[in-house]
BAFI-3210 file (N, C-alpha, C; in Angstrom, 3 decimals, decimal comma, padded with zeros to 6 digits):
// residues 259
n [1|2|3|4|5|6|7|8|9|10|11|12|13|14|15|16|17|18|19|20|21|22|23|24|25|26|27|28|29|30|31|32|33|34|35|36|37|38|39|40|41|42|43|44|45|46|47|48|49|50|51|52|53|54|55|56|57|58|59|60|61|62|63|64|65|66|67|68|69|70|71|72|73|74|75|76|77|78|79|80|81|82|83|84|85|86|87|88|89|90|91|92|93|94|95|96|97|98|99|100|101|102|103|104|105|106|107|108|109|110|111|112|113|114|115|116|117|118|119|120|121|122|123|124|125|126|127|128|129|130|131|132|133|134|135|136|137|138|139|140|141|142|143|144|145|146|147|148|149|150|151|152|153|154|155|156|157|158|159|160|161|162|163|164|165|166|167|168|169|170|171|172|173|174|175|176|177|178|179|180|181|182|183|184|185|186|187|188|189|190|191|192|193|194|195|196|197|198|199|200|201|202|203|204|205|206|207|208|209|210|211|212|213|214|215|216|217|218|219|220|221|222|223|224|225|226|227|228|229|230|231|232|233|234|235|236|237|238|239|240|241|242|243|244|245|246|247|248|249|250|251|252|253|254|255|256|257|258|259]
n.u [000,843|000,519|002,244|000,453|-001,717|-001,117|-002,004|-003,741|-002,271|-003,804|-006,326|-009,716|-012,122|-015,265|-016,967|-019,193|-021,492|-023,823|-027,285|-029,433|-031,154|-031,168|-031,062|-030,529|-028,089|-026,454|-026,702|-025,437|-022,744|-022,343|-022,712|-020,507|-018,472|-018,973|-018,436|-015,749|-014,721|-015,270|-013,513|-014,257|-014,137|-011,740|-009,815|-011,665|-012,677|-015,306|-016,693|-018,319|-020,936|-023,780|-027,461|-029,736|-029,272|-029,868|-027,912|-028,187|-026,598|-026,178|-026,402|-028,063|-030,525|-031,415|-032,134|-034,589|-035,741|-035,541|-037,498|-038,698|-036,468|-036,011|-038,341|-037,990|-035,737|-036,787|-038,825|-037,423|-036,484|-034,610|-033,345|-033,825|-031,552|-029,944|-026,739|-023,715|-021,279|-020,141|-020,834|-022,548|-025,462|-025,116|-024,906|-025,538|-025,168|-025,473|-023,305|-021,425|-018,910|-019,171|-017,575|-016,228|-013,926|-012,828|-011,120|-009,204|-007,876|-005,697|-005,778|-007,950|-008,814|-006,580|-005,292|-006,919|-006,744|-004,590|-005,616|-007,620|-005,976|-004,503|-006,500|-007,437|-005,076|-004,753|-006,858|-006,029|-003,649|-004,680|-006,066|-003,924|-002,583|-004,293|-003,836|-004,802|-004,807|-005,110|-006,069|-005,854|-008,081|-010,322|-012,988|-014,403|-017,758|-018,412|-020,325|-021,054|-018,674|-015,112|-011,754|-010,322|-011,360|-011,223|-010,244|-010,527|-009,075|-010,247|-011,463|-013,074|-015,040|-014,593|-014,432|-015,575|-015,261|-015,812|-015,666|-016,052|-015,703|-014,943|-014,306|-012,090|-011,709|-012,023|-013,876|-013,615|-015,357|-016,965|-017,422|-016,818|-017,041|-017,647|-018,879|-021,432|-022,025|-023,985|-026,345|-026,063|-026,152|-028,763|-030,405|-029,133|-028,937|-031,645|-032,148|-030,136|-030,929|-033,329|-032,285|-030,911|-028,197|-025,295|-024,326|-022,269|-022,935|-021,081|-018,836|-019,170|-018,074|-016,705|-014,813|-014,983|-015,073|-012,526|-011,301|-012,116|-013,202|-013,645|-015,923|-015,225|-012,469|-011,573|-012,368|-010,784|-008,206|-008,339|-008,611|-006,103|-004,423|-005,259|-004,854|-002,090|-000,005|-000,592|-002,160|-005,176|-008,474|-011,488|-014,777|-017,940|-020,619|-021,206|-023,552|-023,930|-023,260|-025,182|-027,500|-027,180|-027,174|-029,786|-031,144|-030,281|-031,203|-033,481|-032,551|-031,384|-033,261|-034,924|-037,648|-038,547|-038,030|-038,829|-041,878]
n.v [-001,195|002,321|005,264|006,865|009,261|009,772|006,941|004,807|002,305|000,124|-001,473|-001,549|-003,781|-003,947|-006,476|-007,797|-006,660|-005,488|-004,458|-004,882|-002,861|-000,206|002,772|002,796|001,415|003,199|005,393|004,319|004,230|006,980|007,679|006,400|007,933|010,392|009,686|008,955|011,445|012,791|011,557|009,309|006,692|004,590|004,107|002,664|000,060|-000,659|-003,411|-005,467|-007,517|-006,228|-006,143|-005,603|-002,382|000,946|003,621|006,969|010,029|013,331|015,283|013,994|014,101|016,607|016,631|016,943|014,518|012,881|011,671|009,860|008,264|007,075|005,578|003,784|002,326|001,126|-000,420|-002,402|-003,897|-002,729|-001,117|002,128|004,714|007,609|008,562|009,206|010,460|012,501|012,455|010,364|008,237|004,876|001,284|-001,312|-004,750|-008,325|-009,371|-007,456|-005,677|-003,653|-000,899|001,133|003,278|004,721|007,285|009,198|012,462|015,240|017,195|017,086|018,096|018,882|016,492|014,876|013,878|012,202|010,151|009,167|008,168|006,271|004,425|003,550|002,424|000,436|-001,274|-002,033|-003,307|-005,409|-006,878|-007,586|-009,450|-011,510|-012,281|-010,636|-008,142|-004,626|-001,134|002,390|005,059|007,270|006,221|007,068|008,163|006,383|004,963|006,973|008,684|009,097|010,114|008,308|005,828|002,262|000,028|-002,870|-004,810|-003,702|-001,024|-001,678|-000,534|-001,405|-000,571|002,036|005,151|007,400|010,314|011,617|014,397|015,617|017,942|016,787|014,221|011,595|009,796|007,219|005,790|003,186|000,890|-002,439|-004,333|-007,651|-009,619|-010,170|-007,761|-007,056|-006,975|-004,594|-002,702|-003,155|-001,817|000,647|001,939|002,768|004,360|006,323|007,503|008,685|010,564|012,091|011,620|010,830|007,526|004,752|001,568|-000,426|000,208|-000,719|-003,081|-006,147|-008,018|-010,702|-010,629|-010,950|-012,885|-015,760|-015,373|-015,474|-013,645|-013,421|-013,813|-011,495|-009,597|-010,401|-009,899|-007,128|-006,146|-006,856|-005,209|-002,579|-002,635|-002,877|-004,297|-003,722|-004,355|-006,175|-005,985|-007,619|-006,365|-004,828|-002,485|-000,526|000,054|002,940|003,829|002,511|003,640|006,355|006,054|005,188|007,528|009,129|007,944|008,776|010,909|009,740|008,480|008,336|008,683|010,892|012,913|012,271|011,528]
n.w [000,000|-000,710|000,603|003,168|004,851|008,427|010,348|012,711|014,887|014,948|013,118|013,047|011,918|010,541|009,460|007,108|008,344|007,610|007,551|005,847|005,436|003,512|003,832|006,630|006,839|005,450|007,146|009,365|008,565|008,396|011,079|012,192|011,043|012,325|014,976|014,887|014,229|016,601|018,263|019,639|018,775|017,057|014,025|011,404|009,239|007,231|005,630|003,287|001,779|000,363|000,348|-002,422|-003,393|-004,395|-004,485|-004,285|-005,252|-003,795|-005,759|-007,541|-006,267|-006,831|-009,441|-012,056|-012,779|-010,556|-008,859|-010,654|-011,151|-008,647|-008,452|-010,596|-009,723|-007,384|-008,509|-009,729|-007,704|-005,999|-003,118|-002,469|-001,494|-000,038|-000,564|001,402|000,570|-002,245|-005,838|-008,303|-008,890|-007,751|-007,801|-005,466|-004,564|-003,872|-005,314|-005,225|-003,520|-000,734|000,756|003,421|004,628|007,462|009,103|011,460|010,921|010,853|008,950|006,864|004,331|002,693|002,404|000,970|-001,725|-001,445|000,138|-001,580|-003,637|-002,182|-001,462|-003,988|-004,984|-003,099|-003,792|-006,372|-005,624|-004,048|-005,989|-007,590|-005,977|-006,307|-008,831|-010,834|-013,218|-013,089|-013,390|-012,607|-013,171|-014,952|-017,079|-020,199|-020,013|-017,972|-015,245|-012,386|-012,553|-012,047|-011,272|-009,800|-010,212|-010,640|-013,172|-015,307|-017,990|-021,112|-021,691|-018,506|-015,909|-012,500|-009,902|-007,847|-006,077|-003,356|-001,176|002,092|004,198|007,483|010,166|011,347|010,401|007,931|005,472|003,267|000,822|-001,107|-003,845|-005,113|-007,937|-008,223|-009,804|-012,359|-014,037|-015,890|-014,480|-013,127|-015,212|-016,100|-014,317|-013,907|-016,418|-017,212|-014,916|-015,032|-017,399|-016,621|-014,898|-016,642|-017,301|-019,087|-020,053|-020,717|-021,348|-021,985|-020,577|-018,061|-015,831|-014,333|-011,909|-012,557|-015,291|-016,195|-014,630|-012,655|-009,360|-005,822|-003,749|-001,019|-001,133|-002,370|-000,474|001,731|000,684|000,287|002,906|003,950|002,407|003,129|005,873|005,964|007,348|009,993|013,218|013,102|014,159|014,577|014,636|015,516|014,949|017,833|020,588|021,003|018,400|016,825|017,853|017,184|014,406|013,929|014,530|012,447|010,174|008,647|007,142|004,959|003,515|000,564|000,289|001,600|-000,088|-002,683|-004,326]
ca.u [000,000|001,340|002,300|-000,842|-001,711|-000,933|-003,120|-003,514|-001,553|-004,822|-007,455|-010,911|-012,868|-016,654|-017,130|-020,533|-022,306|-024,934|-028,562|-030,480|-031,920|-030,238|-030,858|-029,928|-026,674|-025,788|-026,663|-024,431|-021,450|-022,289|-022,514|-019,104|-017,681|-019,145|-017,800|-014,308|-014,466|-015,330|-012,490|-014,875|-013,693|-010,560|-009,910|-012,592|-012,984|-016,523|-016,619|-019,260|-021,784|-025,110|-028,596|-029,839|-029,439|-029,513|-027,459|-028,198|-025,820|-026,977|-026,704|-029,202|-031,769|-031,819|-032,513|-036,040|-036,197|-035,166|-038,623|-038,817|-035,316|-036,273|-039,374|-037,387|-034,908|-037,646|-039,580|-036,504|-036,094|-033,500|-033,713|-033,213|-031,000|-029,137|-025,405|-023,058|-020,296|-020,619|-020,937|-023,872|-026,064|-024,387|-025,663|-024,963|-025,855|-024,657|-022,096|-020,630|-018,372|-019,340|-016,568|-016,111|-012,717|-012,953|-009,940|-008,963|-006,795|-005,659|-005,951|-008,647|-008,989|-005,357|-004,833|-008,008|-006,289|-003,707|-006,459|-008,194|-004,933|-004,175|-007,556|-007,418|-003,900|-005,018|-007,689|-005,155|-002,749|-005,438|-006,326|-002,644|-002,306|-005,189|-003,439|-005,653|-004,250|-006,083|-005,456|-006,619|-008,377|-011,702|-013,351|-015,458|-019,162|-018,629|-021,260|-020,420|-017,311|-014,119|-010,384|-009,742|-011,990|-010,327|-010,818|-009,792|-008,879|-011,484|-011,475|-014,386|-014,956|-014,966|-014,427|-015,820|-014,965|-016,129|-015,068|-016,747|-014,778|-015,392|-013,220|-010,909|-011,782|-012,413|-014,418|-013,451|-016,289|-017,290|-017,848|-016,013|-017,938|-016,997|-019,491|-022,777|-022,159|-025,230|-027,376|-025,877|-026,665|-030,214|-031,086|-028,487|-029,217|-032,882|-032,039|-029,347|-031,752|-034,259|-031,509|-030,266|-026,746|-024,809|-023,687|-021,904|-023,030|-019,897|-017,802|-019,494|-017,422|-016,562|-013,598|-015,249|-014,843|-011,147|-010,854|-013,060|-012,690|-014,687|-016,072|-014,455|-011,053|-011,329|-012,481|-009,579|-007,057|-008,499|-008,296|-004,643|-003,816|-005,550|-004,213|-000,660|000,836|-001,039|-003,049|-006,570|-009,428|-012,850|-015,745|-019,274|-021,094|-021,668|-024,871|-023,990|-023,256|-026,478|-028,510|-026,990|-027,595|-031,258|-031,583|-029,886|-031,715|-034,437|-031,815|-030,923|-034,439|-035,410|-039,105|-038,831|-037,794|-039,486|-043,175]
ca.v [000,000|003,509|006,129|007,478|010,094|008,966|006,094|004,148|001,033|-000,924|-001,267|-002,316|-004,160|-004,398|-007,308|-008,387|-006,127|-004,735|-004,874|-005,107|-001,622|000,680|004,044|002,587|001,085|004,447|006,179|003,720|004,750|008,396|007,707|006,042|009,118|011,376|009,226|009,087|012,887|013,181|010,836|008,278|005,401|004,709|003,840|001,552|-000,343|-001,438|-004,118|-006,575|-007,586|-005,750|-006,540|-004,718|-000,997|002,009|004,745|008,201|011,147|014,529|015,939|013,294|014,509|017,902|016,457|016,874|013,136|012,083|010,838|008,745|007,376|006,303|004,600|002,751|001,465|000,327|-001,389|-003,479|-004,605|-002,083|-000,294|003,436|005,451|008,770|008,278|010,228|011,186|013,051|011,520|010,065|006,986|003,617|000,085|-002,327|-006,034|-009,380|-009,632|-006,233|-005,403|-002,287|-000,596|002,495|003,347|005,956|007,515|010,554|013,181|016,624|018,114|016,226|018,659|018,877|015,114|014,119|013,151|011,133|009,018|008,581|007,382|005,121|003,421|002,970|001,561|-000,749|-002,173|-002,595|-004,247|-006,599|-007,662|-008,142|-010,666|-012,554|-012,545|-009,849|-006,843|-003,545|000,183|003,492|006,131|007,399|005,752|007,945|007,793|005,364|005,395|007,644|008,884|009,658|009,841|007,217|004,551|001,170|-000,727|-004,008|-004,754|-003,496|-001,042|-001,750|-000,096|-002,381|000,046|003,466|005,600|008,773|010,677|012,606|014,979|016,444|018,827|016,047|012,826|011,364|008,471|006,874|004,695|002,846|-000,460|-003,245|-005,277|-008,950|-010,332|-009,766|-006,352|-006,825|-006,597|-003,167|-001,947|-003,316|-000,789|001,955|002,599|003,568|005,359|007,433|008,185|009,532|011,652|012,791|011,445|009,891|006,308|003,766|000,257|-001,261|000,579|-001,374|-004,391|-006,853|-008,835|-011,969|-010,475|-011,335|-014,050|-016,199|-015,095|-015,438|-012,368|-013,467|-013,672|-010,067|-008,914|-010,724|-009,198|-005,695|-005,887|-006,943|-004,023|-001,377|-002,778|-002,616|-004,870|-003,366|-005,305|-006,115|-006,464|-007,710|-005,792|-004,516|-001,213|-000,619|000,631|004,366|003,989|002,078|004,625|007,529|005,694|005,188|008,921|009,734|007,158|009,485|011,780|008,965|007,833|009,207|008,892|012,237|013,865|011,860|010,916]
ca.w [000,000|-000,787|001,766|003,452|006,055|009,643|010,773|013,986|014,826|014,927|012,213|013,410|010,718|010,653|008,267|006,929|009,427|007,023|008,136|004,855|005,363|002,840|004,540|007,945|006,647|005,120|008,378|010,246|008,123|008,789|012,528|012,431|010,704|013,387|016,217|014,668|014,324|018,010|018,996|020,474|018,248|016,214|012,588|011,132|007,866|007,019|004,352|003,222|000,591|000,732|-000,467|-003,592|-002,992|-005,330|-003,669|-005,061|-004,756|-003,499|-007,037|-008,138|-005,617|-007,387|-010,846|-012,267|-012,902|-009,390|-008,434|-011,605|-010,959|-007,431|-008,795|-011,452|-008,877|-006,508|-009,309|-010,085|-006,491|-005,308|-001,969|-002,709|-000,370|-000,403|-000,066|002,208|-000,223|-003,510|-006,951|-008,839|-008,444|-007,890|-007,433|-004,592|-004,687|-003,260|-006,098|-005,136|-002,190|-000,242|001,766|003,932|005,446|008,220|009,920|011,926|010,249|011,315|007,824|005,901|002,988|001,884|002,208|000,361|-002,908|-000,979|000,555|-002,791|-004,298|-001,340|-001,550|-005,334|-005,089|-002,279|-004,602|-007,407|-004,959|-003,658|-007,188|-008,043|-005,201|-006,828|-010,212|-011,725|-013,569|-013,137|-013,467|-012,036|-014,105|-015,404|-018,416|-020,737|-019,811|-016,952|-014,220|-011,243|-013,051|-011,140|-011,709|-009,014|-010,529|-011,033|-014,277|-015,846|-019,446|-021,878|-020,217|-017,877|-014,515|-011,478|-008,576|-007,739|-004,727|-002,987|000,107|002,916|005,156|008,597|010,601|011,798|009,975|006,543|005,163|001,861|000,630|-002,481|-004,201|-006,030|-008,601|-008,386|-010,928|-012,807|-014,436|-016,635|-013,509|-012,852|-016,355|-016,221|-013,526|-014,018|-017,699|-017,127|-013,846|-015,556|-018,398|-015,878|-014,310|-017,756|-017,184|-020,105|-019,556|-021,727|-020,686|-022,230|-019,608|-016,795|-015,813|-013,066|-011,823|-013,236|-016,731|-016,531|-013,864|-011,622|-008,014|-004,800|-003,047|000,229|-001,436|-002,625|000,815|002,501|000,105|000,514|004,314|004,094|001,799|003,906|007,182|005,725|008,384|011,340|013,882|012,668|015,150|014,058|015,544|015,002|015,504|019,212|020,823|020,670|016,944|016,302|018,268|016,346|013,053|013,892|014,509|011,174|009,051|007,793|006,221|003,807|002,937|-000,512|000,321|002,128|-001,177|-003,922|-004,065]
c.u [000,876|001,357|000,967|-000,705|-001,589|-002,187|-002,771|-002,743|-002,508|-005,912|-008,601|-011,728|-014,264|-016,953|-018,517|-021,480|-023,584|-026,276|-029,608|-031,444|-030,970|-030,010|-030,203|-028,443|-025,867|-025,649|-025,637|-023,035|-021,283|-022,062|-021,074|-018,199|-017,785|-018,409|-016,272|-013,912|-014,387|-014,291|-013,019|-014,506|-012,502|-010,849|-010,731|-012,711|-014,258|-016,405|-017,564|-020,041|-023,207|-026,226|-028,669|-030,198|-029,079|-029,186|-027,337|-027,302|-026,706|-027,297|-027,923|-030,523|-032,290|-032,297|-034,032|-036,576|-035,899|-036,294|-038,813|-037,689|-035,505|-037,310|-038,849|-036,566|-035,766|-038,399|-038,736|-035,919|-034,923|-034,030|-033,063|-032,700|-030,210|-027,774|-024,815|-022,156|-020,929|-020,687|-022,381|-024,299|-025,175|-025,254|-024,854|-025,818|-024,967|-023,385|-021,137|-020,176|-018,569|-018,283|-016,663|-014,964|-012,706|-011,770|-009,829|-007,801|-006,856|-005,924|-006,663|-008,715|-007,730|-004,825|-005,880|-007,518|-005,357|-004,506|-007,134|-007,185|-004,601|-005,220|-007,552|-006,236|-004,042|-005,868|-006,849|-004,208|-003,444|-005,695|-005,048|-002,313|-003,179|-004,900|-004,227|-005,023|-005,356|-005,334|-006,411|-006,864|-009,829|-011,869|-014,455|-016,847|-019,346|-019,658|-020,477|-018,933|-016,388|-012,719|-009,731|-010,530|-010,907|-011,010|-009,923|-009,748|-010,225|-011,598|-012,903|-014,233|-015,392|-014,994|-014,681|-015,666|-015,364|-015,560|-015,904|-015,786|-015,525|-014,189|-011,954|-010,946|-012,195|-012,945|-014,346|-014,299|-016,573|-017,663|-016,880|-016,935|-017,190|-017,564|-020,820|-022,908|-023,436|-026,367|-027,286|-026,482|-028,187|-030,975|-030,459|-028,814|-030,532|-032,846|-031,254|-030,112|-032,733|-033,551|-030,785|-028,743|-026,300|-024,136|-023,418|-021,941|-021,799|-018,755|-018,035|-018,925|-017,429|-015,251|-013,777|-015,103|-013,471|-010,658|-011,927|-012,454|-013,862|-014,732|-015,205|-012,963|-010,683|-011,384|-011,228|-008,378|-007,134|-008,164|-006,789|-003,974|-004,049|-004,894|-002,708|000,222|000,436|-001,918|-004,480|-007,446|-010,813|-013,829|-017,088|-019,704|-021,636|-023,004|-024,921|-024,004|-024,604|-027,578|-028,411|-027,469|-029,111|-031,806|-031,317|-030,552|-032,598|-033,747|-031,441|-032,036|-035,012|-036,909|-039,474|-038,679|-038,575|-040,806|-043,169]
c.v [001,242|004,286|006,854|008,447|009,215|008,188|005,435|002,849|-000,148|-000,533|-002,158|-002,548|-004,622|-005,159|-007,955|-007,973|-005,465|-005,337|-005,294|-003,950|-000,570|002,005|003,872|002,245|002,323|005,324|005,629|004,203|006,212|008,527|007,360|007,237|010,168|010,964|009,227|010,557|013,331|012,464|009,726|006,868|005,644|004,397|002,572|001,322|-001,169|-002,128|-005,311|-006,552|-007,232|-006,471|-005,557|-003,301|-000,089|003,242|005,988|009,251|012,355|015,317|015,297|013,787|015,839|017,803|016,373|015,447|012,268|011,162|009,639|007,744|006,496|005,218|003,466|001,784|000,554|-000,749|-002,573|-004,184|-004,013|-001,142|001,082|004,068|006,633|008,612|009,460|011,104|011,725|011,998|011,277|008,658|005,775|002,479|-000,759|-003,582|-007,104|-009,728|-008,448|-006,034|-003,923|-002,043|000,860|002,507|004,706|006,111|008,974|011,158|014,643|017,623|017,394|016,790|018,533|017,469|014,248|013,282|012,004|009,913|008,364|007,667|006,119|004,025|002,752|002,025|000,319|-001,758|-002,826|-003,624|-005,534|-007,493|-008,295|-009,424|-011,833|-012,863|-011,767|-008,485|-005,802|-002,223|001,229|004,549|006,109|006,881|006,659|007,348|006,584|005,882|005,965|007,902|009,503|009,250|008,708|005,913|003,520|000,367|-001,898|-003,873|-004,620|-002,116|-001,043|-001,447|-001,198|-001,783|001,540|003,894|007,060|009,060|011,758|013,073|015,662|017,278|018,062|014,567|012,759|009,951|008,264|005,639|004,413|001,394|-001,104|-004,305|-006,586|-009,702|-009,668|-008,282|-006,062|-006,435|-005,116|-002,344|-002,010|-002,256|000,586|002,672|003,384|004,626|006,569|008,194|009,138|010,743|012,485|012,798|010,481|008,693|005,381|002,393|-000,617|-000,934|-000,060|-002,780|-005,029|-007,614|-010,133|-011,862|-010,991|-012,558|-014,444|-015,970|-015,020|-014,054|-012,349|-013,281|-012,212|-009,288|-009,152|-009,927|-007,702|-005,336|-005,896|-005,684|-002,774|-001,447|-002,516|-003,070|-004,535|-004,459|-005,083|-006,735|-006,487|-007,171|-005,603|-003,188|-001,389|000,108|002,134|004,626|003,617|003,081|005,884|007,255|005,701|006,608|009,585|009,083|007,956|010,422|011,074|008,180|008,733|009,465|010,267|013,307|013,562|011,194|009,447]
c.w [000,000|000,525|001,942|004,606|007,292|010,017|012,095|013,780|014,749|013,939|012,672|012,153|011,108|009,371|008,250|008,048|008,916|007,421|007,112|004,745|004,794|003,546|005,909|007,821|006,280|006,359|009,366|009,863|008,514|010,295|012,889|012,137|011,812|014,656|016,089|014,786|015,776|018,874|019,879|020,032|017,336|014,757|012,325|009,635|007,890|005,671|004,383|001,927|000,987|-000,008|-001,640|-003,153|-004,166|-004,492|-004,544|-004,407|-004,522|-004,765|-007,697|-007,557|-006,160|-008,827|-010,983|-012,313|-011,696|-008,928|-009,338|-011,400|-009,725|-007,713|-009,645|-010,610|-008,007|-007,281|-009,731|-008,863|-005,749|-004,233|-002,149|-001,409|-000,905|000,254|000,692|001,339|-001,504|-004,594|-007,354|-008,426|-008,720|-007,371|-006,450|-004,694|-004,059|-004,030|-006,071|-003,691|-001,870|000,826|002,190|004,935|006,127|009,157|010,316|011,149|010,657|010,203|006,687|004,489|002,133|001,626|001,499|-000,821|-002,515|-000,548|-000,642|-003,468|-003,514|-001,464|-002,914|-005,499|-004,215|-003,044|-005,687|-006,790|-004,553|-004,867|-007,722|-007,288|-005,648|-008,292|-011,241|-011,965|-013,659|-013,150|-012,932|-013,105|-014,563|-016,832|-018,951|-020,547|-018,896|-015,953|-013,037|-011,519|-012,009|-011,547|-010,928|-009,169|-010,865|-012,129|-014,655|-017,358|-020,151|-022,462|-019,680|-016,383|-013,563|-010,076|-008,693|-006,296|-004,553|-001,613|000,791|003,998|006,285|009,043|010,968|011,435|008,511|006,405|003,663|001,604|-000,825|-002,649|-005,171|-006,619|-008,853|-009,585|-011,302|-013,174|-015,221|-015,704|-013,171|-013,979|-016,452|-015,437|-013,729|-015,322|-017,647|-016,027|-014,341|-016,634|-017,705|-015,288|-015,363|-017,617|-018,286|-019,462|-020,729|-021,067|-020,885|-021,273|-018,245|-016,795|-014,441|-013,081|-012,590|-014,751|-017,141|-015,768|-012,856|-010,241|-007,044|-004,134|-001,796|-000,021|-001,689|-001,320|001,650|002,005|000,346|001,968|004,537|003,556|002,640|005,285|007,097|006,886|009,801|011,937|013,404|013,759|014,513|015,095|014,883|015,599|016,917|019,384|020,560|019,161|016,358|016,657|017,412|014,923|012,926|013,825|013,160|009,969|008,105|006,801|004,937|003,142|001,848|-000,473|000,871|001,035|-002,431|-003,586|-004,410]
res [m|p|t|t|p|p|t|s|r|v|l|t|v|f|r|d|h|l|t|g|d|g|p|l|d|t|a|t|s|r|a|i|l|q|r|v|t|q|g|e|v|g|e|i|l|e|v|g|t|p|h|r|v|m|a|f|g|k|h|d|t|l|a|p|g|f|g|d|a|v|g|i|a|a|s|r|g|y|d|p|t|i|r|i|a|g|g|r|a|v|v|f|a|p|s|i|i|r|f|a|w|t|l|a|t|s|d|p|a|t|t|m|r|t|r|f|s|a|l|a|e|a|v|v|g|a|l|t|t|l|g|i|a|s|a|i|g|e|i|p|n|e|y|c|a|g|e|y|s|v|h|v|h|g|p|r|k|i|m|g|v|g|q|r|l|t|r|s|a|a|q|v|g|g|m|i|v|v|s|d|p|d|d|i|n|d|v|l|v|p|v|y|a|a|l|d|i|p|i|d|p|s|a|t|g|s|i|a|d|v|a|p|v|r|v|d|a|v|v|d|a|l|i|v|e|i|a|a|g|r|e|v|i|l|g|a|p|d|m|p|t|r|t|m|a|a|d|l|r|s|d|h|d|p|s|r|l|a|p]
***
C-alpha cells in the first residue's frame, strides 16, 4: 500500500455487518464518521456484501427526474437510499463489495487526494495478489465517473470511490464489482436516463470479466492491503453507533424527497 496520512496502529474491521436496510446502513457509516471525528472510536474499515441498494448522490436529488429514478430502482427490487459522499447513483448487490474506510486526520482537505490514491492503489494491490491486472483512471461515460476509478482490461470499470470529510476525519467509501455487471446496467441505464446522465453500458465491468474469483477472497485481500501490516481487530457497531444511526436514518431515505 502507498504512503498514506498517519493512521492508527490498529485497524478495526466491521465485516458483513450490514442490516439489509439501505438508509440505515448508510446512516451507520455516517454515525461512524461522526464518532471518529469526536475521537470516540478509532480507525474503522466497514466491508461486506449488501442486499440490492440504489445509492443516489446529493446531485441526483436535485434532478427533475429524481422521483422517476427512485421509482425505477424500486420497481426493479433495489432499496433506494441517499449516499453520504458526492458523486452520482451507484448500485450495490450481493455480487458487489461495499466498503467504507474511516480515519482521523488533522488536515482532511489537503490530504483528500492522498487518501483517494491510497484506496485505489489498495484495490489494485489486492487484485494483483489474486493474479488480476487492473489500473486506475476514469473511463469515458462510466457510471459515477471519477479519476480514481479502477478498471480491468477493456477497459471496464470495477471500482468506484467517494469521500466525505469532517473537521478532523475522513471516510473513503465505495464499491467493487466482483461479478454480474449486466445486472448493474439493467437498472443503471434507465435510472441514468431519468436523471439525464450519459452512460456507456460497455464501460461497466466486473472482476469476473477477466478471472473467476470469490467475493471473500477479494475482501480478505483488501483488508490486508488497507491494514498494511497493522493489527486487525474484528468488531461490530456498538450501541452508541447504532442509536446515532437510527436517529440519522431518515436523512438517507429518498421517500422524504421523492413521491
